N, C-alpha and C positions, 0 to 999 in steps of 0.2 A: 271880520272873522268872528263866528259864533262863539259864544262863551263855553266854559266848562259845563258839565252835567252833574247835578246832585240828585241822588236817589233816596227816597224816604219810605221806610216800611210803615204802613198803617195797620197795626195789628188787629184793631177792633172791627174793622170792616173788610179784611182780607184783600187789601189793595196796596199797590206800590206806585208812587207818584214820582215822575221824573221831571226835574226843573232844568231849564237852561239858565246859566248864570251870566247874563249880560251885565249892563250897568245896574239893573235891578233883576229880580228872579221872575222868570216867566215859566208857566206850566206847559211842558212839552206833551206829557201824557199821563193819565192815570189807568193803570192795568190792574184787573182783578185776577188774583192768582188762584190756582186750583187748591192749594193747600190751605190750612187754617192757621191763623196768627202768624203771618210772616214777621220776622224779626231781623236777624242778621243779614247784611247785604254786602256784595262786593262786585265791583268790575274787575276785569282781569286783562290788563294791557290792551292789546289791539283785538282781543277776542270780541265777537259780535254779541255777546250775552252778558246780561246782568243776572247774577245768582242771588237767591234769597232762601234763607232757611226758615222753614215753616214750623214753628214750635210744637203746636198741637198735634198736627198731622204726622210729625216725624219725617219730613221730606225736605229735599233740596230741589228747587226748581230753577229753570233756565228760561229768562225772558229774552226773546230774539229782539235785539235792538234796531233791526230793520222793519219787522212787521209790527213790533211793539205788542207782541202776544206772548203768552206763556207757551213754550214749544216742548219742554221736556220736564219730567218729574222723576224722582227716584227716592225710594225710602232709604233713610240712613240709620238712625238710632233714636233712642228716646230723648225727647225735648232738645232738639238741635237749636243752637242760640246764635253764636257768632260765626262768621265766615271770613276767611282770608286767603288770598292767593299766595302760594309760595313762589318766590322770585325765581325767574329763568327756568320755570317748568310749567306744564299744563295742569298742575295740581290746585285744587281748592281744598283747604283745610277746614273742617267744620267741627266745632266743639259741641258735644252732646251733654248737656248738663245732667240729664236724668239717667245717663248710662256711664258716666265716669270715663269716657273715651273721646279721642279725636278720631273722626272718620276722614279719610283722604279720598277725594273724588278726582278721577282722571277725566278731566273736562273734554280732552280730545276724543276719547272712546266712550265717554258717558258711562263709566262704571266705577265701582269702588274698588280701589287698589290696595287699601290697608286700613287697619284699625289699631290704634295705639292707645293702651291704658295710660291714664294720666293721674288723677286724683279725684277727689270728691267734688262734683260740680264744676267741671272745667268751663270757662267762660271765654276771655279774650285771648287772641293769639297774635304773636309778633315774631318776626324772623330776623336773624343776623347772619353775618358771614355768607352773603349772597344766597341765603336759603338753606345753608348747611345745618344751622341750629334754629329750632323753634322754641318759643317761650309761651307757657300756657298758664293762665291763673286759675287756681282751684279754690272756688269760694267756700267750700265746705271744709277744707283742710287747712285753710289759713296759710297757703304756701303757693309757689310757682313752680312749675316743672320745666326742666331743661331737657329738650328731646334732640337726639341725633336724627335729623331728617332723612339722611341717607340710609343709615341702618334700621330706621323705624323702631327706635329703642329709647326709652327714657334714661337719661344719665344720672339725674339727681333732683331733689326737691329743696327749694330754698324758703325758709320761713319768712313771712312778711307780716303785714297787719291782718286784722280780722275781716273775713269776707271780701278777699281781693277780687276785683272785677276788670276794669279797663287797664290796658298796658300800653306803653309808648317807648320807643327806642330814641335815645338822645345822645348828643356829644359824640358824633362819629362812631356810634355803636359801642361806646365804652360803658354806658350806663342805661338803666331802665327806669322808667316811672311807673308805679302801680297804684291805682286807685282803691283804697281800703274802705269798703262800705261801712264795715262794722267798727272801724277805728276812728273814723272822721279824720282820715289822714292820707298822704300820698307817701309811699315808700320810694326811696332812692336806692337802686341796686347797683353795685359794682360788678360788671360782667366778668371781668378777668378774676376776681377774688371769689365770685359766686356768693355773695353775702349782701345783705341790707346794711347800708351805712348810715341812713338817717330816715326818720319819718317826719313829714311836714304837716302841720295842722291845717285843715281847711274846713269848709262848711259840712254840716251833718249829712251822712249818706252819700259819699262820692261814689260815681258809678263809672263815668268815662273820663279820659285824660288825653290831651292832644298837646304836643309841643309847638312853639312858635319862636323863631329866632328872628329879631329885627335889629339892624344897626348894633350888631355885637351884643344885644340884650337877649337872653334866653329866658322865656317864660313857659309855664305849663298852664293850661286852662282845664278846669275841672267841673263837670256838672255835679251839683250837690243836691241829690234827689230829695232827701228829707228836709233840707234847708230852703228849697225853692229858690236856689241861687246858683250862679256860676262863680267859682273862685279862680283868681289869677295868682300864680305863684312865681316868685323870682327863684329861678334855679340857683343863681350864684349866691343870693342872700339866704336861701333855705327857708323862706317864710312867705305866707300870703301877703299880697300887696294890694289886692282890691277883691271885693265881693259885690257881685251885681245881682240884685234882686230880680228874678224872673217871674216869681209866682209859680203856682202849680208844682209840678215835680219834674224838673228837667232831666233828660236821660242821655240822648246821643249827642255827639259833638263831631263837627268837621271844620277844616280850615280851607277857605278859598285858595286856589293855587297861587294867586298873586299876593296872599297873606293880608289882604285888605279887610276881610270880613271872617267872622266865626259864625257858625250855624249850630243852634241848640234846639233840639226837639223837646216839647213839653206836652206829653200825652194827656195829662189831667185837663188842661185847658185847650187841647186841640190846636196847638200853635207850633209853628216854626219860627223862632226868634232869630233875628239877624243882628249881630253885635259888631261894632267897630273894633278893629285890633289895636288901634293907637290907645295910649295911656294918658289919662284915665279913660277906661272903656265906657261906651254908652250903648243903649239899645237903639239901633237905627229904625227897625220896624218889626211888627209882629204880623205874620201871615197865618190866616185861619187854614186849618187843615184837619178836618173832622176824621174820626176814626183811630185816635190814639197814635199819633206819630212817635215812632220809637227809635229805631237805628237808622244810620245813614251811610252812604258811600259816595265818593266824589271821584271824577275822572276828567281828565282833559278832553277837549272836544273830539268826538268820534265822527269822522266824515261820512260814514254810512248810515247814521241815524237820521230818520225822517225829521224835517223841521217845517 
């Protein structure tokens, strides 16, 4: 059985690389996109497309996973950054950092169905309640927005640390983790109470955060851009338990579906770093990837992809 797929945006040379994740990583294809500075990426269930937000050109593009070519492009808003599929729908939500809005793409009809005002510099997006609620980090307002995805309306803003970026849902959708770039911390949010309950110190300049539960131990992995490291946090203990020096400026994070490996992009050194998930963590290998690797998306094997 072929392995899952990992897509990596290479913002400096306007390319997207797709790797097949078998026992080791194998390049399946590198595709040049039409837009400039591709950043956020997402697969969407059994959809035959990989979606990428192109920062400089203000577009969202769809790469056909059968032909492995860019097939469609649509202008969204200013500086589209992160992209996320809304569960149980055909929607792709795109944060537009330069416009202060989230744009909603109807992927089935390839049209924009809505635009929702969030706050200053919307970044990462997460969903809870089967897609009923969306959570968006606002890096210029130091808060996160809670949005009713059905009503297309912001419900409230919740203060967090400075310059919040990455977001993750944990503990059965009862809590959120927020990477605060400007506070060198991760915020823990109580979803029911709609408030921050703790900040956990990590390395300098945290950008992305992903959770990982193994043998009843719940951890969070955080790329610390300014530190040149990945921090590992114990959720239960509320503290950093390891810091792995990556060098450069790590940015994106993804977890292998079998939880055996963690992937981190380091654009400054043009590398994809593969880390072990066992503790203490170690770097397994460094894969050269020129062009400023930035964001990533991961998906289980898609049978219609050429191999």
